[in-house]
N, C-alpha and C positions, 0 to 999 in steps of 0.2 A: 500602582495598583493597574484597575486593566487600562491601556486600549489599545482604539486599530487605526488600519493601516487599507493605503488601494491595490501595496503590495509588500511584498520582503525587504528590507533594504542589512546593509554590510553587516553591523552585528544579529540579525535576522535568520543570515545565510550560515557566518560562522553558529549561533551554536543548534544551528538544524544540524550540519556537519558534525559537534561532536558527538550529538545525540545515540545510540543504541536500540532505543523503541520507540516505531514510531504507531502510532493507533489510525485504522480507518474504517469512516465510516459515512455506510449509503443501507438508504429505504429506495425501497415503491410506494407506488399512492396503499396499497394494499399489503398485508404481508409483516415481517417482522420484519424492525430495526439491527444490520447486519454490523458489529464489532468487530476491528482483526487484530490483533499485535504481528506488528511485521518487521522483523530486524534482519542483518544476516547481507549490508551495507546495502539495499537493493531500495531508494532513494537516492537520487538528483536529481540535484539547483539544475534550469536549462536557462530561465536568466528570471526577474521581477517581480517574475507574475506565472513561470509555468512551472512545473516540477514533473518526472518523470518517478513510475517506481513498478521495480520487476515481484511481481509477484506467481512463487512459487508454487509449485501442487501439493494441496491439503486434499482434509475431505470434502473440503464443502467450496464450493463455489456462488457462493451469494455476491457479490461486488461486481463481476458478471457479467447480470443476469438484472440487478442492479439497474447497474449506469444503459443499459438497452433503454429498461424504461420507462429511468427515468438521473440523467447526469446527474444529478448531485450527488456531492460523498465531502467532508466536513479529513482530516488529514490535520493527529491533538499530537507532536511532542513536548512531556515534561522532561525535564532538570530532578535528578533523587540524590545534586551534590550542594555544596552546599551553598548554591545563589540559583535560589529557588524561581521556578518560572513558568507557565503552564502558554505552549503554542499554538496553535486553533488555528486552519488555512483553511477556509472554504473555494468552492468556484462550484465549478463543472469538467466534469472528464468524458475521457473514450477513452476509451479501452479495442484494445491489440493485441490479436494473435498472432501466431504464428504463419499462419497463413498472407495476412498481409505486409504489402510491403513495410511501409512502416514502424513494424515489432524488427525486424532489421538490419534497420537507421539506427532507432533508440537500443536496436540489445550492444551499437557499438562505444558507450559512455557503461553497462556491467561486464568487472567480471562473470566469463563465463557459471552454469549452478546450474547442477541435475535435476531437472523437472521445470526450470522457467514453464511458463503455463501463458500469461497475455504482460502483457503490460497499461498501463492507465499513468494516463500525462493525463496534468491539473489543472488546465484557467483556469489560477486565480483572481478571485478579484476582491476578493476581502480578510483580512490577515487583525486576530485581535490575541494582545500580546496577557494574559496577570498571572495574579500572585505566584502560586503556587503554594502558599508557605501553608495551605495542607499537606503536601505529596512527600511521600516519607521520605528524611534517605535510605536507599539502598546502593550498596559499589559493584560495579558489574567485574561482569570475573573471567569472562570469555565468552564467542559463541555460543551455544548445543549446535554439534554435527552429523546430529540425530537425522534428522531431515533430507542431509547431502548423501547422507548414510543409505537409505530406505535408498532414495533413491533411484544412486549409483547401481544399486545391489538388485535392481526393475530389470534396472534400462532400454531405451527410448520407448520398444516396446510394452512393455508391460507398466510404466504411463500411461500411452494411450490410451491401455489397457484397461485400465487406470481411473485415468477419465472417461469412460466408458462404462463402465459399472456407476462409476461416485459423482459427477460433475456436470454430469449434463440437466441437471432440475435441483435448485435449491431446493432445504428445507418447510419452502412453501409449495415446492410444484410451478413455480417457475423456468424454463429453459435459459441459462448458457451461452448459447448458442456457440458453445464451444469445435464445437462438427459443422457448422454454417460454410 
């Protein structure tokens, strides 16, 4: 059943690298809790206690605002194949925007994707596994290209306009600091 660790080990890192989907959870003291699904090879492990993930442009920008106010973050992955497992990584995060030097340094870990908006670095202080016996079987088919096609069609200027129109505040009205 479930186990707790203070860092990732070789077996867990191997599990993470095989997954096509992960979920990010953030919240401020007030307002809604955000849980966001992520894919497209946007997660990279730096070491046993740090990982980064590339945030692509989307309809909301909750994680960016939440991390500024309260830097707690949880990332969850689960297996949908014959070997059940749920893996949660808890810790504190920082957000890096295109205007930050660190963004460009960290971007080297990812392939270039249109609409790249932020990079989050998670400092892991607890890793928890659980059985995953209740998670259904599902087969991976492929990545959706819809977001990339949409972002490419908008172009850099169109993406920035989208950020201005849709990504400056959360659904609770908190500032995301996207243009600060």
